[in-house]
C-alpha positions in Angstrom: 101.9 135.0 108.4 102.2 137.1 105.1 105.5 136.4 103.6 106.7 139.9 102.3 107.5 139.9 98.2 107.3 142.9 96.1 106.5 140.7 92.5 105.1 137.8 91.3 108.2 136.0 90.5 108.8 135.6 94.3 105.3 134.1 94.4 106.2 131.8 92.0 109.5 131.1 94.1 107.4 130.2 97.0 105.1 128.1 95.2 108.2 126.2 93.7 110.2 125.5 96.8 107.0 124.5 98.8 106.3 122.0 96.3 109.6 120.3 96.3 109.5 119.7 99.5 106.0 118.3 99.0 107.6 116.0 96.1 109.9 115.1 98.6 107.1 113.8 101.4 105.1 111.7 99.0 107.9 110.5 97.5 109.4 109.1 100.6 105.8 108.1 101.6 105.8 106.1 98.5 109.2 104.5 98.6 108.8 103.5 102.3 105.3 102.0 101.3 106.6 100.2 98.5 109.3 98.5 100.2 106.7 97.1 103.4 104.5 96.4 100.6 107.5 94.2 98.7 108.3 91.8 101.7 105.8 89.3 101.1 107.0 88.5 97.9 110.8 89.0 98.7 111.2 87.8 102.0 114.6 86.0 101.7 116.1 89.1 100.1 115.4 91.1 102.6 116.6 89.2 104.9 120.1 88.8 103.8 120.3 92.2 104.7 117.8 92.8 107.5 119.7 95.9 109.2 120.2 97.3 106.6 116.6 97.5 105.2 115.4 98.3 108.7 117.7 101.4 108.9 116.7 102.4 105.4 112.8 102.2 105.9 113.0 104.1 109.2 115.3 106.8 107.3 112.3 107.1 104.8 109.7 107.2 107.7 111.9 110.2 109.3 112.4 111.6 106.2 108.6 111.6 105.2 107.4 113.2 108.6 110.5 115.8 108.7 109.1 117.1 105.1 105.5 117.0 106.4 106.4 119.2 109.3 108.3 122.0 107.0 105.0 121.6 105.0 102.5 122.2 107.7 104.6 124.2 110.4 102.5 127.0 111.9 106.1 129.6 112.3 105.2 132.7 111.5 108.6 133.0 109.7 108.6 129.7 107.6 107.6 128.7 104.4 104.7 126.5 104.8 101.0 125.8 103.6 99.1 128.5 105.9 102.2 131.2 105.6 101.9 130.6 101.4 97.8 131.0 101.7 98.5 134.2 103.8 100.7 135.5 101.2 98.5 134.7 98.9 95.5 136.6 100.6 97.7 139.7 101.0 98.6 139.3 97.6 95.5 138.6 95.4 95.9 141.7 92.9 98.4 138.8 91.5 95.8 136.9 90.3 94.1 139.2 88.0 93.6 139.2 84.7 96.5 141.6 83.9 99.1 140.0 85.8 98.1 136.6 84.3 98.2 138.2 81.0 101.6 139.2 81.8 102.8 136.1 82.8 101.3 134.1 79.7 102.0 137.0 77.1 104.0 134.5 75.1 101.1 131.5 75.4 99.5 131.1 72.1 96.3 130.5 74.6 96.3 133.0 76.7 93.4 134.7 75.6 91.0 131.5 76.5 93.1 130.7 79.6 92.3 134.3 80.9 88.8 133.9 80.6 88.6 131.6 83.4 88.1 133.1 87.1 91.6 132.8 88.6 91.4 135.4 92.0 90.5 133.3 94.8 87.4 133.7 96.5 88.0 135.4 100.3 85.8 133.0 101.8 87.1 129.8 100.4 90.8 131.2 100.9 90.3 131.6 104.9 88.6 128.2 105.1 91.8 126.5 103.1 93.9 128.3 105.6 92.1 127.1 109.1 92.3 123.7 106.9 96.2 123.7 107.6 96.3 125.4 111.1 96.3 123.7 114.1 92.2 124.2 113.8 92.5 121.2 112.0 93.2 118.3 114.9 95.1 115.8 112.4 97.8 119.3 111.8 97.9 119.9 115.6 98.7 116.5 116.4 101.4 116.4 113.9 102.5 119.7 115.7 102.5 118.2 118.7 104.3 115.4 117.1 106.8 117.6 115.8 107.8 119.2 119.0 108.2 116.0 121.2 109.9 113.6 118.6 110.4 114.6 115.3 112.0 118.1 115.3 112.8 117.7 119.6 112.9 115.0 121.7 111.1 115.8 125.2 112.9 114.6 128.0 109.8 114.1 130.1 108.6 111.6 126.9 111.7 109.7 127.1 111.4 109.4 130.7 107.6 108.0 130.6 106.2 111.1 132.7 104.6 112.6 129.5 102.0 110.4 127.6 100.8 112.8 125.6 102.0 110.8 122.2 100.1 108.0 123.7 97.0 109.9 123.9 97.1 111.0 120.5 98.9 108.9 118.2 99.7 109.5 114.5 97.9 107.3 112.7 99.3 105.9 109.2 95.7 107.1 107.6 96.2 110.5 109.0 99.6 110.9 107.1 98.4 109.8 104.1 95.4 112.5 104.8 98.0 115.4 105.1 100.2 114.3 102.5 96.8 114.3 100.2 95.6 117.7 101.9 99.2 119.6 100.7 98.8 118.3 97.6 95.5 119.6 97.0 95.8 122.7 98.2 98.8 123.4 96.5 97.5 122.3 93.1 94.3 124.5 93.9 96.6 127.9 94.1 99.4 126.8 91.4 96.3 126.3 88.7 95.1 129.9 89.4 98.2 131.2 89.4 100.2 129.0 86.7 97.8 127.3 85.3 99.7 124.0 86.1 99.5 121.1 88.9 101.6 118.5 90.3 100.7 115.5 89.3 100.4 112.9 91.8 102.0 110.1 89.4 104.8 112.4 88.4 106.7 112.8 91.8 110.7 111.9 91.4 111.8 110.1 88.5 112.8 106.6 89.5 111.2 106.3 92.3 110.8 102.9 91.5 114.1 101.6 90.8 113.9 99.4 94.5 112.1 97.2 92.3 114.6 96.4 89.8 117.1 95.7 92.8 114.7 93.5 94.1 113.8 91.6 91.3 117.4 91.0 90.3 118.4 89.9 93.7 115.1 86.9 93.2 116.8 86.0 90.2 120.6 85.6 91.5 118.5 83.6 93.8 116.1 81.7 91.4 119.7 81.1 89.5 122.0 79.6 92.6 119.6 77.5 95.1 122.6 77.0 97.3 122.2 80.5 97.9 118.6 80.0 99.4 119.4 76.6 101.0 
C-alpha cells in the first residue's frame, strides 16, 4: 500500500526509518552469530555464566526476527519494504533530475551526479515489489512464523494441533537471505534517490565489543589457573 507523502523530505524520512530497522536486524544477527562462533575458543568462559549467555543469545535471535518481520511486514498501514516500494512507484517524480538537482544543489559534483539515470524502471520496480511480498515463498514463510510464534503465539501450535511450523521451518540460510535482500533492495533505491548506500560493513559501532569481554575473561583465567581447575 502506498504511504501518503507530500515531499521528498518525507520520502527521506521513510528511507531513514527503514534503514535503521535493517541495520538493527543485521547487527543482531551478526552479534548472535559471532557469539555462537566464539564458543569453541571460549568454552570455559561461556560455561561460567551459561544461563546468562543462553538467554542473551535467544534474546538476540528474537530481536533479529522481530526486526526482520517489521522489514517484510505486509500490513497496509505500516512502514515496510513492500509499502516503501509502492510509495516510490507512486512518487517517481521525486526521482527526476530537477528534484535531484534541488536536493544536491550544495554538492560541488551535482552536475556529474545528475547525469546518471535515477528514475526507477517500472518493470524492475514491480519485480522488486514482488520479491518483498508473500509471492516470494521465503517472505511468505517468515510471515507464517510471524503470525504463529514471533508476534503471536498460536494456541493450536502450542497444543500440537497445528503443524504449520513443522511443515514450513524457517532455516538459518533463509534468515540470512532475507537480511541480505532487504539491504540490497534498500541500497538500490537509496542510491538512486540519495546517492548513498548502507555498507554491510558499517552497522552499529562497537558491535564486536563482546570479543574484548571474552578476551579479558580468558586472560583472567589464564593468569589465575585455579579458576579453571
